C-alpha positions in Angstrom: 66.0 100.3 94.6 64.6 99.1 91.4 62.7 96.2 93.1 61.4 98.8 95.6 60.2 101.1 93.0 58.2 98.4 91.3 56.7 97.2 94.6 55.9 100.7 95.9 54.3 102.1 92.8 51.1 104.0 93.4 49.1 102.6 90.8 48.9 99.5 88.4 47.5 101.6 85.4 44.6 103.5 86.8 43.8 101.4 89.9 45.6 101.7 93.2 48.5 99.4 94.0 49.2 98.1 97.5 52.4 100.1 97.8 53.0 102.8 100.4 56.5 104.3 100.4 58.5 104.0 103.7 59.4 106.9 105.9 61.3 109.6 103.9 60.7 108.0 100.5 59.1 110.1 97.9 57.6 109.2 94.5 56.9 111.5 91.6 54.8 110.6 88.5 53.8 112.2 85.3 50.8 110.8 83.4 50.4 111.8 79.7 47.0 110.6 78.5 44.4 111.1 75.6 43.0 114.4 75.0 46.2 116.1 75.9 45.8 115.1 79.5 48.8 115.8 81.8 48.6 114.8 85.4 51.4 115.2 88.1 51.3 113.1 91.3 53.7 113.4 94.2 53.5 111.0 97.1 55.6 111.1 100.3 56.0 108.4 103.0 55.3 110.2 106.2 55.9 107.1 108.4 56.5 103.5 107.3 52.8 102.8 107.2 51.3 106.1 106.3 51.6 107.9 103.0 50.4 111.3 101.8 50.0 112.5 98.2 48.8 115.4 96.1 48.1 115.5 92.3 47.1 118.2 89.9 46.7 118.5 86.1 44.6 119.5 83.1 42.9 118.1 80.1 44.0 119.4 76.7 47.2 120.8 78.1 49.1 119.3 75.1 47.5 120.1 71.8 45.4 122.9 70.3 42.9 124.9 72.1 42.6 126.0 75.7 43.6 123.8 78.4 40.9 122.7 80.9 42.6 122.9 84.3 41.2 120.9 87.1 39.5 123.1 89.7 41.0 121.5 92.7 44.1 119.4 93.3 43.6 115.6 94.2 44.6 114.2 97.5 45.8 110.7 98.2 46.1 109.1 101.7 47.3 105.6 102.2 47.5 103.6 105.5 48.9 100.1 105.9 46.2 98.5 108.3 47.9 95.1 108.0 51.2 94.1 106.9 51.8 91.1 104.7 52.8 87.8 106.5 53.1 84.3 105.5 49.3 84.0 105.2 47.8 87.4 105.8 47.8 89.8 102.8 48.8 93.5 102.8 45.7 95.6 103.7 45.6 99.2 102.8 43.0 101.8 103.8 42.9 104.8 101.5 41.3 107.9 100.1 41.9 109.2 96.5 39.7 111.9 94.9 41.6 112.2 91.8 39.8 111.0 88.6 40.9 110.8 84.9 39.9 112.6 81.7 37.5 115.7 81.8 35.9 117.2 84.9 32.5 118.8 84.5 32.2 120.3 88.0 30.7 117.2 89.6 32.7 114.3 88.4 35.6 113.1 86.2 35.1 111.2 83.1 36.7 108.2 84.9 35.6 108.5 88.5 38.0 108.7 91.4 38.1 105.8 93.9 37.0 108.0 97.0 37.3 105.8 100.1 38.7 102.4 99.5 40.0 99.3 101.2 42.6 97.0 99.1 44.1 93.7 100.0 46.9 92.2 98.1 49.8 89.7 98.3 53.1 89.1 96.6 54.0 85.6 95.6 57.8 85.2 94.7 59.5 82.7 92.3 62.9 82.8 90.8 63.2 86.0 88.8 59.4 86.6 88.8 56.9 88.1 91.4 53.1 88.0 91.1 51.3 90.8 93.0 47.5 90.4 92.7 45.0 92.6 94.7 41.3 93.3 95.2 39.7 96.4 96.4 36.3 97.8 97.2 35.7 101.7 97.1 33.0 104.2 97.7 32.9 107.1 95.1 31.7 110.4 96.1 31.4 111.9 92.5 27.9 112.4 91.1 25.7 109.7 92.7 27.6 108.1 95.5 28.4 104.5 94.4 30.1 101.3 95.8 32.5 99.8 93.3 35.2 97.2 93.0 38.7 97.1 91.4 41.5 94.8 91.0 45.0 94.6 89.7 47.9 92.3 88.9 51.6 93.1 88.5 53.9 90.5 87.2 57.5 91.6 87.8 60.3 90.1 85.7 63.6 90.4 87.5 64.2 94.0 88.6 63.7 96.0 85.4 60.4 95.0 83.8 56.8 94.6 84.9 53.6 93.7 83.2 50.5 95.4 84.8 46.9 94.6 84.5 43.9 96.2 86.2 40.1 96.1 85.9 37.1 98.1 87.5 33.6 97.1 86.7 32.5 100.7 87.1 29.0 100.1 88.3 26.0 102.2 87.5 27.8 104.8 85.4 25.8 106.5 82.6 29.2 107.3 80.7 29.9 103.6 80.0 28.6 100.4 78.2 28.5 98.3 81.4 31.7 96.3 80.5 34.1 97.8 82.9 37.5 99.4 82.4 40.3 96.9 81.6 43.8 98.3 81.2 47.3 96.9 80.6 50.8 98.3 80.6 54.5 97.6 80.4 56.8 99.4 82.9 60.5 99.6 82.4 63.1 100.6 85.0 66.2 102.6 84.2 69.1 103.7 86.5 67.3 102.0 89.4 65.2 105.1 90.3 63.4 106.1 87.1 60.6 104.2 85.3 59.0 104.6 82.0 55.4 103.0 81.4 53.3 102.6 78.2 49.7 101.5 78.6 46.7 100.6 76.7 43.4 101.6 78.3 39.8 100.7 77.9 40.4 97.5 76.0 36.9 96.3 76.3 35.6 99.5 74.7 33.6 100.5 77.8 33.5 104.3 77.2 30.8 105.9 75.2 33.2 108.6 74.1 35.1 106.2 71.6 38.2 105.8 73.8 39.0 102.2 73.1 42.6 101.3 73.2 43.7 104.9 74.2 47.3 105.2 75.0 48.9 106.4 78.2 52.5 107.2 79.0 53.9 107.5 82.6 57.3 108.7 83.7 58.2 108.3 87.3 61.0 108.9 89.8 61.6 107.5 93.3 64.0 108.7 95.9 64.6 109.3 99.6 65.8 111.9 101.9 
């Protein structure tokens, strides 16, 4: 179960992973980010190649002042268009309108993916698995934009993983044109629960002085 949890995670840090839970498998995550942001995500495997999720949260939920609750919940859809083989990668078609940070009525501080296509593949060695992926997306927030994103998961045994992801974040007035680069360590406990600590915006891309902001995730995966 621990290996399944690592493989079928929803995201690296901020960018989508290639995982889609199998039929009857559910994944629950809580994200605790800068500015008192708390975001909950529930994802369910409807069929083996189709997953549906919903997310909801608020900025400044933890801390002083009034919380800024998001106007609408986010929706996540994932479809396995091509299953991984000896040569072919896994190919995911998805939709995700959940961004991160504040929401001003038209966009999140870090924009959502919108429609996306993601390809990735796992390379296994004794006690270690490399899982790189590359995706392209079309964001509907503010000015519609094409963008890219990529991720890498290095899984050590069945209890630890190093996560890296990057998005160039093209044509965004709220950044310094360096892109968002994030990294995290994920730890598995009791085969079903994970804890993750992340450092985000390592390249100091945000104009809001968010370099090396910290993020904590707690997750659980089960089935029925």
